[in-house]
VOGU-3710 file (C-alpha; in Angstrom, 3 decimals, decimal comma):
1> mlavvpppvt> -0,177/-0,162/0,018  1,308/3,573/-0,699  1,428/6,163/1,805  1,619/9,804/0,888  4,140/11,477/2,996  3,447/15,210/3,619  6,249/17,748/2,498  8,659/19,351/5,143  7,705/21,918/7,129  10,119/25,064/7,790
11> vrvpakvnlh> 9,713/27,331/10,714  11,853/30,779/11,404  12,323/31,531/15,039  13,893/34,485/16,718  16,564/34,924/19,437  15,659/36,865/22,556  17,339/39,481/24,604  16,338/40,419/27,993  15,855/44,113/28,427  15,165/43,528/32,263
21> lavrdvradg> 16,108/40,514/33,896  15,421/40,916/37,861  16,285/37,556/39,645  14,409/36,966/42,860  15,191/34,285/45,430  15,081/30,627/45,039  11,810/29,044/45,013  10,571/25,947/46,664  11,274/24,041/43,078  14,534/25,066/42,989
31> yhelatvfqa> 14,291/27,846/40,491  14,717/31,407/40,930  11,769/33,720/40,811  12,221/36,329/37,582  10,722/39,281/36,445  11,791/40,085/33,043  11,247/41,694/29,947  12,054/39,745/26,839  12,169/41,286/23,108  12,531/38,869/20,064
41> lsltdevtva> 15,210/39,911/17,567  15,310/39,379/13,876  18,497/37,093/14,550  16,536/33,703/13,764  17,192/30,075/13,361  15,473/28,014/11,000  14,226/24,715/11,577  12,875/22,107/9,182  10,520/18,898/10,152  10,208/16,124/8,029
51> saeesgievt> 8,733/12,505/8,163  11,339/10,131/7,650  11,850/6,484/7,806  14,710/7,016/10,549  14,433/9,906/13,506  17,318/12,080/13,571  18,371/15,559/14,237  20,979/17,479/11,892  22,544/20,845/12,842  24,388/23,253/10,685
61> gegadsvptd> 25,495/26,894/11,017  26,563/28,790/14,031  28,101/26,512/16,957  26,727/23,162/15,245  29,448/21,127/16,401  28,588/21,892/20,164  24,780/21,239/19,591  23,594/17,694/20,712  22,210/15,471/18,007  20,620/12,929/20,087
71> qsnlawravt> 17,385/12,835/22,555  18,970/15,234/24,998  18,501/18,113/22,325  15,448/20,295/23,604  14,517/19,873/19,938  13,863/16,410/19,972  12,582/16,591/23,434  9,836/19,162/21,838  9,115/16,116/19,459  8,173/13,675/22,225
81> alashvgrdp> 6,575/16,475/24,454  3,943/17,133/21,383  3,494/13,709/20,385  2,494/12,956/23,917  0,447/15,815/24,336  -1,966/15,002/21,198  -1,709/10,843/22,120  0,793/9,733/19,588  3,358/7,029/20,682  6,640/9,256/20,755
91> ddakirviik> 8,904/6,030/19,767  6,795/6,007/16,587  7,330/9,679/15,792  9,692/9,290/12,716  10,688/12,660/12,485  13,783/14,596/10,872  14,663/17,835/12,547  16,835/19,955/10,573  18,298/23,140/12,466  20,245/25,890/10,722
101> knipvaggma> 21,498/28,058/13,446  22,289/31,565/13,482  21,640/32,156/17,140  24,773/31,561/19,290  24,939/28,377/21,289  24,979/29,073/25,016  24,926/32,713/24,194  22,306/33,888/26,439  19,810/34,547/23,655  17,492/31,131/23,997
111> ggsadaaavl> 18,638/29,515/20,753  17,793/26,056/22,145  14,635/27,348/23,304  14,085/29,024/19,969  14,466/25,769/18,113  12,196/23,707/20,631  9,547/26,289/19,741  9,890/26,155/16,113  9,714/22,222/16,403  6,122/22,570/17,818
121> vglaalwrle> 5,029/24,790/15,580  6,610/22,697/12,524  4,861/19,432/13,731  1,561/20,655/14,456  1,613/21,742/10,795  3,201/18,517/9,554  0,817/16,439/11,650  -2,132/19,101/10,725  -3,225/19,081/14,370  -6,100/21,380/15,326
131> igrdelaeva> -4,130/23,092/17,942  -3,867/26,685/18,769  -0,745/28,868/20,215  -2,091/29,148/23,590  -2,300/25,158/23,538  1,332/24,977/22,183  2,457/27,218/24,664  1,337/24,934/27,642  3,485/22,390/26,164  6,319/24,644/25,536
141> atlgsdvpfa> 6,144/25,740/29,438  7,093/21,999/29,946  9,997/22,455/27,846  11,660/25,338/29,577  11,186/28,762/30,632  12,123/30,617/27,401  10,204/28,134/25,054  6,644/29,869/25,484  8,115/33,324/24,479  10,271/32,397/21,658
151> lhggtalgtg> 6,645/30,797/20,504  4,922/34,012/21,085  7,771/36,667/20,099  7,405/40,603/20,310  7,838/42,046/23,577  6,653/40,634/26,883  6,845/40,654/30,654  7,820/37,318/31,751  7,218/36,165/35,537  7,719/32,829/37,497
161> rgeelvpvlt> 10,455/31,080/35,797  9,779/33,478/32,731  7,156/31,320/31,209  4,174/33,127/32,269  3,785/35,937/29,618  1,788/39,372/29,236  2,414/41,177/25,816  4,165/44,540/26,442  3,161/47,596/24,143  5,962/48,764/21,987
171> rhtfhwvlaf> 5,843/51,742/19,884  9,165/51,682/18,276  11,591/49,575/16,269  14,836/48,975/18,576  18,179/48,672/16,815  20,575/46,296/18,199  24,351/45,291/17,529  24,894/41,983/19,112  28,722/40,681/19,965  29,132/36,951/20,139
181> drqglstpav> 31,752/35,679/22,470  34,424/33,231/21,578  32,927/30,428/24,066  29,466/30,053/25,550  28,371/30,277/29,414  26,334/27,585/31,141  23,009/28,847/32,448  23,173/26,858/35,628  26,679/28,118/36,099  25,820/31,811/36,050
191> faeldrlrae> 22,651/31,289/38,335  25,131/29,677/40,746  27,667/32,398/40,432  25,057/34,815/41,292  23,930/32,907/44,278  27,657/32,563/45,546  27,960/36,563/44,896  24,894/36,992/46,838  25,904/34,740/49,790  29,359/36,794/50,017
201> gdpprlgste> 27,749/40,097/49,902  24,701/41,804/48,656  25,057/42,955/44,924  22,475/45,680/43,624  19,114/44,039/42,627  16,810/45,554/40,107  13,672/46,976/40,912  10,218/47,342/39,354  9,788/46,680/35,407  7,290/49,484/35,255
211> pvlealasgd> 9,806/52,099/33,988  11,004/49,782/31,231  7,197/49,336/30,291  6,799/53,129/30,027  10,201/53,466/28,041  9,009/50,788/25,363  5,497/52,386/25,284  7,150/55,733/24,537  9,203/54,318/21,813  12,321/56,434/22,797
221> pnqlalllgn> 15,490/54,428/22,560  17,328/57,163/24,630  14,878/56,527/27,406  15,149/52,756/27,181  18,943/52,688/27,363  18,971/54,177/30,625  17,044/51,640/32,209  18,614/48,224/30,698  19,372/45,896/33,394  20,227/42,387/34,128
231> dlqaaavslr> 21,073/40,902/37,517  22,891/38,008/35,796  25,319/40,195/34,521  27,726/40,602/37,348  27,911/36,799/37,536  28,618/36,694/34,068  31,172/39,217/34,232  32,853/37,456/37,306  33,055/33,909/35,312  34,214/35,845/32,073
241> pglrrtlrag> 36,106/39,042/33,012  36,563/39,844/29,292  32,993/40,800/28,978  33,831/43,993/30,585  36,174/45,081/27,590  33,537/44,106/25,248  30,452/46,130/26,870  32,825/49,135/27,143  33,845/48,765/23,695  30,248/48,927/22,222
251> vnagalagiv> 29,568/52,142/24,090  32,773/53,766/22,942  31,714/52,955/19,587  28,600/54,901/19,739  25,861/52,533/21,336  23,431/54,054/23,856  24,079/51,253/26,135  25,045/47,828/26,296  23,976/44,858/28,328  24,907/41,170/28,794
261> sgsgptcafl> 21,906/39,086/27,161  20,344/36,808/29,603  22,958/34,398/31,283  25,398/35,585/28,692  27,922/35,887/27,156  26,531/37,535/24,077  26,536/41,268/24,590  23,763/43,466/23,320  23,986/47,130/22,346  21,064/49,386/21,991
271> csdadsavrv> 21,633/52,072/19,368  19,589/55,046/18,182  18,655/53,982/14,661  19,574/51,650/12,019  22,423/53,727/10,792  24,155/54,334/14,027  23,745/50,182/14,541  25,674/49,711/11,404  28,490/52,258/12,425  28,644/50,624/16,077
281> aaelsgagvc> 29,058/46,825/14,160  31,409/47,981/12,228  33,818/49,574/14,907  33,274/46,787/17,225  33,897/44,148/14,821  37,530/45,740/14,446  38,056/46,051/18,229  39,012/42,187/18,928  36,749/42,247/21,919  34,322/39,393/20,616
291> rtvrvaqgpv> 34,126/36,590/18,026  31,393/37,940/15,537  28,976/40,930/15,402  25,412/41,037/14,064  23,091/43,761/13,548  19,282/42,919/14,592  16,029/44,869/15,106  13,114/43,996/17,574  10,681/43,501/18,146  9,773/40,548/15,500
301> pgaklvtgdd> 7,033/37,750/15,721  7,809/34,369/17,293  8,138/31,184/15,718  6,515/31,431/12,294  5,962/29,065/9,215  8,151/29,897/6,333  5,755/30,026/3,121  5,500/31,283/-0,399  8,370/33,354/-1,550  10,342/32,539/1,468
311> lprstppqvh> 10,686/28,673/0,570  12,794/27,106/-1,807  10,836/25,788/-4,910  8,423/23,331/-3,841  8,586/19,692/-4,587  5,757/16,884/-4,896  5,118/14,903/-1,768  7,297/11,716/-1,437  5,482/8,449/-1,683  6,787/5,534/0,253
321> a> 5,533/1,832/-0,194
//
């Protein structure tokens, strides 16, 4: 008997930057309580899901050598989570996941979470599931704190572990320069370092998110620049002292402000406009303080099917005997 195999589905999914990341005390479940303002950026990964005779993951692009291609990959855990959620046997989910990376690995920009969100959207389309974004977000929250935001994108206030999201009004396109470090940083290691620093003293803690939300509503990058903050920055810099030099170089190049993104080590520089971002990127790339520089803007939508002109010329569905 012949079975028609649906064509592969490709999803584009954004990186995130934390404009404000306040880390509260450790909760009973071992996670820190967070209050954060996420913004999705135009730096994206592309994830393709396809029916296959043998399951597997392929990774190319930025940092591909350090991305696991076994069942420990969060993208594969997304396959099994969605299969279980809709009553399919995860062991029978013969799916090939192909990830084209542009988001730095272990860079504080939620690249792994983004890929997991892309898999959820792609599989829902591949399997023709009648499932909305809110239901997908419930599955996403079981996978990791940043996965729901990668699904929705835009700008959002995140609380709890970061998975409880409220959309934030943003009246402006903000322009960013991203400096990738030569090596990633482990998120658990950065949180552990923050706990150590707090046990030895009392480094300053961020306050309310309200001023950041007001700056976003105003659309004024100069106002927002004064309010960027990240409680994890001190810990990231403690583990990677060279980040101080990177942050200083970006501001000296003309950025309005610089911040370590999430748990680092990527540094994100807010610029006044698109032309300024190009100038800052050019100067920063020659400063010898980072591995790679990228220009991005935000906010952008979350994980989105790539359709029409965005796709290569389509091929007929495959037929397996």
